[in-house]
N, C-alpha and C positions, 0 to 999 in steps of 0.2 A: 824396265830391265831388258837389256839387249845383250846377246852374246858379245864371252870374252871377245828593140830595133831602133836600135838607135842608129840613125844615119842621117844623111842630108835630107832624106825623104821621110824620116821618122815622125810619126804623129807626136806632138808635144801635148801632154795631158796635164791640166792644172786642176787640182782638187780644191774646191772652195767649200769650206765648212759653213753650212747654213743652219742656224737654230739648233746647234748641237748642245745637248744637255746630258752630261754623264753623272749619274748618281754613284759616286765612288764606293758607297757602302752597299749598293744594291747587289743582290745575288743573281741578277739577270743580265744576259748579254742582249743588247738591243741591236737590231739591224734595220736598214732603211726600208721605208714603205713608200714606194713610188707609184702613184696612180697614173701619173702622166707619162708620156714617152720618155725614153732615156735622156734625150737632149733638151727636155723641157726646162725652161728657166723659171717656172712657177714654183711657189712654195706652198706648203699646206700645214705648217705647224709641226710636222713630223721631223725628226732629225735625219738628215741625209746629206750626201755629198753630190754636188752638181758637177758634172764633167763637161768642160768646154774644150773644143778641139780647134787647133790652129795649124795651118799648113805653112811651112816655110815658103817664102816667095820663090816663084819659078819652078814649083814642083806640082805633081799631079796627086790625086787621092791615093793614099797608100793603104796596104793591108795592115791591120792591127796585130801582126804576128811577130813573135820573137823566137829565137832559138833558146829554149829554156834549159835543156840538158843534153849532153852528148858524151859518148865514149869512143875513143879511137883505138883502144886496145884493151884486151881483157884476158882471162885465163886461157881462152882458146886461141890466143895470139892476136896478130894485127888485124884479122878480119872480124874479131869479136867486137862489133861496133853497133851503135845506134845513135840516132839524132831525133830529138823530141822537139816539136814545134808547139808553141803555146799561143792561144787566142787571148791576147791581153786586153779584152774588152768585155762588156756586159751584154753583147749581142752576138748571135751566131754569125760566123763569117763564111761566105760562099766564095770559093776560089774562082777567080776570073782574071786571066792574064790580060794586061792592058793592051797588048799588041795582037791579040787574036791567036797567039801560040797556044800550045796544049796545056799550059798550067804554070805553076810556080816551080822553078828549078833550084835545087840545092847543089851548090858547086864547090869543089875543093880547089884550093890555091895550088899554084906551081910557080916557084920563083928560084932565084939564083942560089939561095941558101938551102932551101928544101925543094929539090927538083924531083918530083915524083914521076914525071914523064908519062903520066896517065891521063886518060880522058877526064876533063874537068867535071862534067855533069854526073852526079851520082844518082839522083832520082828526080822525078817531077811529080808534084802533087797535082792530080788531074783537075781541070776545070770542072766546076759543079760540086766538088767535095765540100761538104758542110762541116766546119769545125765548130763545136758548140761554144757558147759563151763560157769563158774561163776553162775551156776544154783543151785537149791535146791531140796531136797527130804524131804517130810514131813510125819512123822508117828504120829498118834494121838491115844489116849486112847478112844475108841468108847463108853465106859461106861459113861464118864462124859464130854467129850470135848465140850466146850461151844462157841467157836468162829469160827465155820465152815463157818459162813457168813462174816467173815472178808475178805475184798477184797484182793485177792492175786494179784491184778492188775485189771484194768478196765475190766469188763466183766466176771471175774472169781471169785471164792471164795476159801478160804483156807481149802478146804476139804483135808483129808489125802490121800497120795499116798498109804499108807498101814495103817491098824488098828492093835491095840493090846488091850488086856483087863486086863492084870495084872498090877496094879498100881505100881509106883516107889515111895517109901516113901520119905518124905521130907528130903532134905540134903544128900541123898544117892548118891554116885558117880555112873556115867554111863560110859561105854566104848564101842567103836565100834571096832570090830575085823574083820580081813580079812578072816574069816571063820565062819561057823555056827556049827562046831564040838566042843563041850564043852571041850574036852581034849586039844584043841589048844588055849584056852583062856589064853594066856601068853603074857608077855611084848614083846616078839619077833614078835608076830602076831597082836599086837594092832595098830590100825590106829590112834585113838584119844581117850582121856578120859577127863572127867570133874567131879570134886567132891568138896564137901565143906570141911572146916577144921574140921568138926565133923566126917568125915569118915576117919578111920585110914588105910584103905586098899589102898596102893599106886598104885595098879593095876588100880584103878578106879578114879584116879585124877592125875594131873601133877603139880609137885612142891607143893607150898602151896595152899590148897584149898580155894575157895571163902568163905567169911564169911557166916556162917550158918544163916538162917532166920527162925524165929519161925513159927509154923504152923498156919498162918493167911490166911484167905480166900482172898488173894490179887489177883487183876486182873493185873498180870504182868508177867515178864519172865526174865530169865538170857540170856544175849546176848553178843557177842564179840564186843569189841571196834575195831576201825580201828587203825592201827599202827601209831605211831608218834602223832603229834598234842597235844591236851590237853583235850581229851575226859574225861568228868567227873569231871574236876577241876573247881575251881572258876575263876582263872586267868591263871594259867599254862604257857606254853611256846608259846602259839599262838600269843603273843604280837610281835613276830618277823615276823609274816606274813604281807607282804605289803598290803596296802589298795587298792588292785586291784581285781576287781570281778572275773577275770579269773585265779587268782592264787589259786592252790589247798590249802586246809587247812592242814589236816594231810599229813605227808610226803609220805605215801603210802595208797592206798585205800583198800588194801587186809586186811581181818580180822586179828586181832592181834593174834599171836600164839607164845608166848615166852617160852612155856613150864612151865608156872606158872599161874595156874587158878586164883589166887588172883589178879594178874595184868591184866589178859586178859578179865575178865568178869565184867559187871555191871548188877545190877538188875533194870529194868525199871518197875516202879509201877504207875498205872494210878491215884492212890490217892496221890502220892508224900509223902508217909509216911517217916519221917526222921529216918532211921535206920543206919545212918552213911554215909561215903563218897562212899561206894560201891553201894548205892541205890539212884536213881534219879527219878524224875518225867518222865514218858514215857509210853510206851505201848508195849504189845506183838505184834509181826509182823510176824506171821508164813507165810512161803512161800513154795510153792510146785513146782512140775515139770512144771506147766503151768505159773508160775509167771514171771514177768519181771526180767531181769538179769542185774547185774552191769557191765556196759561196753558198749561203743558205738564204732562202726567201724571208722577208720580213713577215712577222716579228721574229722569225728565226728559231734556231735551236737554243733553247734557254739552258744555260750552263750555270749550275749552282754548286755550292758545297754539298757533300753528302749529308753532313750534319751542320745545319746553319746555326745551331745553338752554341757552337764553339768556333774559334778562329780558324782561318784557312790552314794555318801552319800547326794546328794541334790535332791530335788523334780524335776521331778516325779519319779526318780529312787528309792528314799527312802523318805517316808513321815511319820512324827510323828504327830499323832492326840492325843492331851492331853485331849480330852473330855472323862470323865469316862464312862466305858462301863459295861459289865457284871462283877459283883464283883467276880465271880468264875474264870474268865479268863483275865479280862482287867480292873481292877479298876482304872488304870492310863492311860487308853486309848489304842491305838494301834500303832504298828510300821509296816509299809507296805513296802515290797521290790518288785520291778518290774524288770523283765528281758525280753529280746527278744531272742527267740530260733529259729535257722534256721537248718533245716534237711539237713545235708551234709553227711549222712551215706551211701548214695548210694542205699537206698531202703526205702519204706514207713515205718513209725513208727505207730504201732497200739496200743501201750500202752506206757504211759509215766508218771512216778511218781518220787517223790523226797523224799528219806529217810533221816531223820534228824540224823546226826552222831555226831554233837557237837553243844551245845547250852547252854546259861546261863539260868538256870531254877532251880526250887525248888527241894530239899532243897538248897536255894541260900545262898550266903555268904555276910555278912555285918550287921552292927548294925546302927540303926537310918536311915535306907534307905527308909522307907515308906513315902517319901516326894517328891515333884516335884519342882525344880530339886533335885536329890540326890547328896550327897557329892561324891567327886572324888573316895573315897575308896569303894564305893558300886558297887555290881555286880547285874545286872538286873535279873528279873525273867520273862522270855518270855514264852508264851503259844501259840502253833500253833492252829489256828482256821480256820474254813471254811469261805470262802468269795465268794460272787458273783463277777461278772465282773464290769468294770467301763469304762466310757469314760474319757480319760486322755489327757490333753493338752500337746503336745510335740513340740519341735523345730528341730527334727531330720529328715532330708530329706529321709533317708532310711526307717525309721519307717512310715513316712507319705505317701511314694510313693504308688499309683501314684498321690495322691494329693500333693499340695505344702505345704511346711512347713511355719509357724506353722500349726498344725491341731489337731483335736481331734481323738486320736487313741483308738481303741477298745482293752481293756486288759481283757483277760479271767480270771475268778476266779479259785481257787483251792480248793479241798475238802480234809479235814483231814479224812483219812481212819482209823477209830477207832473202837475198841471193844465196846460192849454196855455200859459198865460202865465207860467210859472215860469222866467224867463230867467237869473236870477243864482244858481242853485243852491238846494238844499233845506236846511232847518234845522228849527226847531220843528214838530213834528207831521208832518214829511215821512217817507216810508218808503223804505227800500231793499228791493228784492225779490230773493230768490234764484231767479232765473228758471229755473235748471236743475231745480228741484223743482216738478213739476207733477203733475196727475192722471195724465198719460201716463207721466211719469218720476218716480215718487215716491222719497223717501229711505227705503230699506228699513230694517227693524228691525235695529239693530246697525251699520248703514252709517254711514260718516263722510263729511263734505263739508268741503273747505277753501274759505273765502270771504275776499274782501278788500273793505274799505269804504274808499273814497277821498274825502277832503275837499279842496276847493280852499282855499288859504290866501289870503284877501283882505286880511288884516292879521295881522302876527305878534304873538306874546305867549303868555302862559299859556293853556292850553286845557283843555277838558273836554268829554266826549262820552259820553252814556248812550243806550242803545237798549233798547226793549221788544220781546221776542220775541213774534210773533203767528204762529199756525200752525193748520192743519187736518190731520186731524180732532182733536178734543179733547172729552172728556166727563169728568164726575166732578170731585171737588174737586181743586184745584191751587193752587200758589203761582205767580203770574206771574213771568216771568223777565226781570229787568232786568240787563243786563250793562254794565260800564264799559269803554269802548274807550280813553278818554284822560282823563288829568288827575286832579286839577287841577295844573297847573304842573309836570308831571313832566319830569325831565331825563334824556335818553337815557343809558343805561349802556354802557360798552364791551362789545363782544362777546368772550367768552372764546375763546381758541384751543383747539380740541379736541386732546386728547392722542392722538396717533396710536398705533394698535395695531401689533403685529409684522407685518412683511410678508416675503414670500419672494421677491418679484420687484418690479420697478418699471417704470413706463411713462414715457418721456421723448421729447421731440422730438429729432431728430438735430442740429438747429441751433437756436440762440437767435434767429436772424433770417433771413428770406428776402427777396430783392429781386426785383421783377418790373416790367417796363415796362408802362405803361398801354396797354390794348388790349382787344378782345374776346378774352380769353385766360384762362389759369388759372395758379395756382401750386401745384405738387405738394409737399405737406408729408409728411414721413415720421415715423411714431411707432415707437419701438423698445421691445422688451420685454427687460429684462436680469434675470439671476438665474435662479431655478428656474422653468422654463417647461414642466414636465411635465404640468400641468393646464390646463384651459381657463380663460380670464379675459377680462374685458371692461373697457373704459374709455370714458367719454363725452368728446366734444369739442364745443366751441362757440366761435363767433367773438364778439368784442366790439368795438364801434365805438371808434375813436380819432379822429385827425384825418381818417381815411378812414371813411366810413359805409356801412352795408349798403344804404342807399337809393340812394346815388349812385356808390359806388366799387367795391363788391364785392357778391357774393350771400351772404346770411346762410347759415351752415352749422352745422347741429346734428345730432348723431347718436351712434351707439355703434359702436365697433370691437370685433369679436368675434375673439379670438385662440384658435385651436385649439391643442391640446397640441403643443408643439414649435415653434409659429409665433412668430417673433421680430420681425417688422416688418409694418407696414400703411401705406398711403399714403392721403392725403386730397387731393382736388382742390378747391381754393378758387377759385371763378370771379371774374374781375376784369372790371370794366366800362370802357368808353371814354367820354370826354367831351371837350368842346372848351373847357373852362374852363382858365384860366391858373392853375396851382397849384404850390406848392412840393412837396417830398417829403411824401407822406402815408403814414400807417401805421395798422394795426389789429392786434389780437392774436387768437390761437387758444389756448385753454386746455384742459387735460385735467382730468377730475374723476370722482368716483364709481367708482373701480376696484373690481373684484370678483375672486374667485378667489384671495384672499390677497395680491393685488398692491397696490402703493402708487404714488403719483406721484413720479417721480424729480426730479433737480435742475433739469431743463429742462421744467417742467410747463406753461410758457407760452412761446409763440414769437411774434415780431413779424413781420408781413409789411409790407414797405415798397413803395410804389408810386411809381415815378419818372414824372414828367410828360413828355409829348411835348416834343420840342425846340421845336416851334412849334405853335400851335393856330389853326384856322380861325376866322374871325369869325362863321360860321354855326353852327347847332346840329348836332352830329354825328348826331343822331337822324334828320335829313333824308337822310342818306346811306343808300341801300338796304342795303348790307352790314352797317353798324352797327345799323340798325333791325331787320333780321331776326336777326342774331346775338344781340342783346340778348333777343329773344323766346325763343330757345333757353335762355338763362340764366334768364329770369323764369318761364317756364311748364314747362320740361322739366328744369331743374336740370343742364344739361350743355352742353358745347361743341357747336356745330353740326357735323354730319357734312357732308362735302364735297358730296355729291349733293343733300342736302336744302337746304343753304344756296344752292347754285347755282339750284335750282328756284325757290325763293321770291324770290330776288333778281331772277331773270328775269321773274317775274310783274309786278314793279314797273318794271324798266328797259325792258320791251317797250312801255311807254306812250310812250317817247321823251319829247317835251316837252309832252305833253297833261296839263295839271295836273289836270283833272277825272278823267281816267283814273287818274292817279297816286294821287289821294286815295282813290278807290274801291278800287284794288288794295291800298293800305296797310291799309285797313279790313278787307278780306277776308282778306288775309294774316295780319293780327293775330288775327282771330277764329278762323282756321284752327288756331291753336295750342291754343286751348281745345277746339275740336271734333275735334282729331286723335285717332286711336286711341291714340296714346302717352299723351296727357294723360288721356283718358277712362279708361284702364286703370291709371294711376298716381295722379295727383292726385285725379281725380274718384272713383276707386275708394276712396281714403282717406276722402273726404267721405261717401260712401255707407255704408261700413262703420261709421264713427263715428256716423252717424245711427241705424243699426240697433242698434248696440251700446250707445250711451250717450245717444241722443236729441239729438244735436247737429244742430239744424236751422239751415241757413245764413241763413234769413230772420229769425232772432231774435237780437238782440244778446246776450241773456243766455245763450243755449244754443249759439251757433255754435262750431264748432271754431276755436280761437284761432290767430292768425297764426303764432306761433313753433312751436306744436305741428304745425300743418299743414306748415310748411316742413321740419320734421324728418322727419315721417312720409312726405311725398311724396318726399323724397330717399331714404329707406330703400326704398320700393317701386320707385322708378325707378333705383336703383343698377345701373349696367352695362347698362341697356336702351337700345338704339338700334333702334327698329322698322324692319324691312326688312333688317336685317343678319343673317347666319347665327347661329343660336342665341339670338336675342333673345326668341323666344316662351318658350323653356325657362327663361331667366333671369327673365323677367317672372313666369312661373307660380311659380317657386321663391320669388321675393320676396313675391308676394301670399300664398302659403300660409304663409310664415314670419310675415308681418305679422298675418294673421288668427289664427294659432296663439298669437302673443304676446298678443293681446287676449283670446282665449278663456281662456287660462290665468292671466290677471291676477286679483288678488283683487277689484278693482273690478267686473269682469265677473261673476265667480262670485257676488258678493254680489247683483247684479241678477238673475242667472239661475242659481239654485242647481243643483247637480249632479243633484239628485233629479228634476228636471223630465222628464216624458215627452216623446216626440217632438212630439206635437201641442201640449202645453203650451209647450214651448220655442219652436216655430215661431210660435205665437200671441203669445207674449211678445215675440219679436223684432219682429214686425210692429207690435205695440202700442207698443214703444219707438220704432220708426221713425215712428209716427203716420201710418200709411197702412193702408188697407183692401185686403188682397190679393184677387185673383181666386181662385176655387176651385182652379184649376190651379197658381197660384203658391204657395198654401198647401200643396198636396199635394207640390209639388216640394221645398219646404223639409223637409217631413216625410220624404219619401223620401231626401233627402240625409242626414238625421240617421241613418238606418239603425239600426245596433246601438248608436249613441250613443258615449260616450267622447269624448275630445278630438277625434279625427278626425271623428266625426259632428257634434259641436257646431260645429266649424270649417266643415264642408261646409254645414251648414244656415245659418250666418251668411252665408257667401258667397252662397248661393242667395237669401237675402232681400236682400242688398246689390245683387245683380244683377237683381232682379225689375224688371219694367217699371213697376210701380206706384210703387216707391220711386225709380227712376231718373227718371221723369217728374215726381214731386213735387219732387225736389231739383234738377232740371236748370237751370231759370231762376234760382232763388236762388243756386246755386253759380256760375252764369255771372256774375252781378252781383258776387258775393263775390270772384271772381278778378280783376275789374277793380281792386279795391283791393289784394288780395294780390299780383297779378302786376304791374300797372302802377305802383301807388303805394307798394307795399311796406310796407303798414300795415293795421291794422284800420279798418273804416269809422267807428268811434267815436273813433279817435285824432285828435289835432290835425292839421289845423286845423278839422276838423268838430266834434269834441267831443260829438256825438250821432249817432243812427242815421238822421237825416232824409234824408241824401243817399242812403244805400243804399236806403231804402224808396221814395224818389222813383224811382230807376232800376228797381227791381224792378217797381213799379206800371206804369211806362212799358213795360218789356219785356213784361210780361203783357198790357198793353193791345194791343200789336202782335203778340200771339200768338207771342212769342219771336223775331220778326224783328228782329235787332239793327241791321240797316241802316236800316229805317224808324224804329225807335226812336231812332236816332242815338246809341246808347249807346257802342259801341266808339269811334266817331268823337270823341265828347265827351271820353273819357278820354285818347286818344292826342294830342289837341290841347290838353289842359288845361295850364295853366301849371305845375301841380304835377308832372305827368309830364315835361314838356319840361325843367323845371329840373333834373332828374336828370342831364341830358347836356350842357347848355350854355346859352348866353344866349338 
């Protein structure tokens, strides 16, 4: 919520497939394993591609570089330029001019049709510059370059590796020469060239030039297609690609260089302006020497379906939501793709992103397609959007491990790395970033990561989506990894019903329906265990919206019930909200899932809770009534019914103002903020946030890494269960809950993967602080080492809690968590969910709170949220 080279001297590469075996139904992407040097002609029984190089007669050795992307104009005008050079080989390239000059020159054309009258040489890549294998070198016009903040990968930005100041006029050809001596700017010494069909100087283009584009202030760029496939077409020849997620889309992932600029380049435009088949919706994506590179070491990043027990095009691997969304990106809803990635590259991965190389998007093809469902002849218009993570029900034992299947798996969201003006979603050349993979929180060797990619559906029809994996670090020969997320034109298959295994006991609700009167109250639901109860067992529970929703009518409830041997019943308190809306009978459901201990779900695995409306409703908003206002805060921040004394105290804070409206406003703000600042929340909800940051790098100020709403609500409920601060025994209950929660985390496979058991006390403590992305004081570090003691589970739990409670981590997370709880507490959603659709609102309020030194009154943050239409609409007119 925010306030209202291809040339005469071009190396010709022939790819010869040797002993290639593709198991089309495999869930693994295999990459080459080359023990011999890159140009070895030996074979070893592994599948790989052998590259042989031939030089045209009469030429000298040439650099394996191509101009891969460039922009000659942008929102900042004709100086808003960049030129990206790509090392189109699997070995690092060291710049070395053949004639002893200072390096490789990038030169702009000047001819009779386009006479710029400017000095030709724009920049020189100095001798000795090392461009990584499959890596990039970026030159920018420092006068007007506008996207230096575009992420060149998580943790870095697209700043130029070199600057120039003399602009290159629109549609003028450019060429890269293996010299910086102007007398040697000849075809024989040219590395690569790109020009438009308006430039008649053949030295500065290859074959037919790309279609010239008028001098518009477009936020876009020209970039190379990948070879093969159907990049840029509506249907193309991708229809021959099998519907297997591990099958590459384009036949080769190396940038296309046919010697014809008209064929090799597309213009990616953030506005999707329809200027013909050579221009598509997309984005500039400048990459520099520090950027991730295309290619993963053998055996590579294993990409599989999130749930291998169902087809790729069935839920949860692929989910179609037809609920209309943002009209700019998803008027026909969304299409979500989920994958599981396992790091088998032999080293940790510190950056991971996915560049869209082929997609059906605007300007899209078809007439009469703006309907749901669309005719068979229609091609969809997909728009890449940023998404938060989710809890997803899966039946895959590998994904669920160490828990039993079925389970609720955590799926991380992905962020569209976009320039400032990309308002209608990403497409060609746009990138999704896995923000949870950073230098501070790398993807460990052997570790797995569940990711989801969400596209807004701007128009329905057959669809296709391919992404190129880009990662760091990477060295040595590799086959780049293109994976198919969608299409073409796939039809979802029905999800098979899992065959249940034998069970010795069952979990069921005691009633199929409960009824409760609308109020600040709760409904007590009972779960029974029948059959053999001699062992321990657990079962998960979760609410699901119906005509009653968790945002307006009840408090979302997620958790696990733990049954001890002999225990046959448990109760769940589902909190109900009060509003002043005139409504009919509303209902929602609570379901049981993921039983353990040999148990199953019995005949009443789902129960309905019906909420009866008040006999009469006031015309005012019930949230203005002090009792309802305070009571709802207990629900929203502490996950419990108000205690009598606490409710009376806070209500009195407001009512003691009598009729003084200014006093009432201030007291409401202070009362509201007090719930976040209270010891009870700080030691329950905020404790969860701190532990998650130390354990898994979940920073609240990052949309890609923050602890997700549903997960937070589940864990905060777990830690706060039975806790009413100030009442007898509360401290003991809280301590037991916190210890159990931290132990559950420390013994999880995800935590052990990040922090192996073999770590010593100091290594473990340092790794935790590193994961939390804070620098501890010497005393904080020593406290964590001391807490570790003799190690084992107890020591690892104690050290984790020491780090989570450290002043350095608490201070770093305090303001970000305060802002996050404005969304989770008041708005009952993620900051990036609708109606926002991005993280701008969250970042606005965090910046403002920081500006005022954490003073929420002066920052007017709490005031803005409790007065917002979105908050007040939860409770009435």
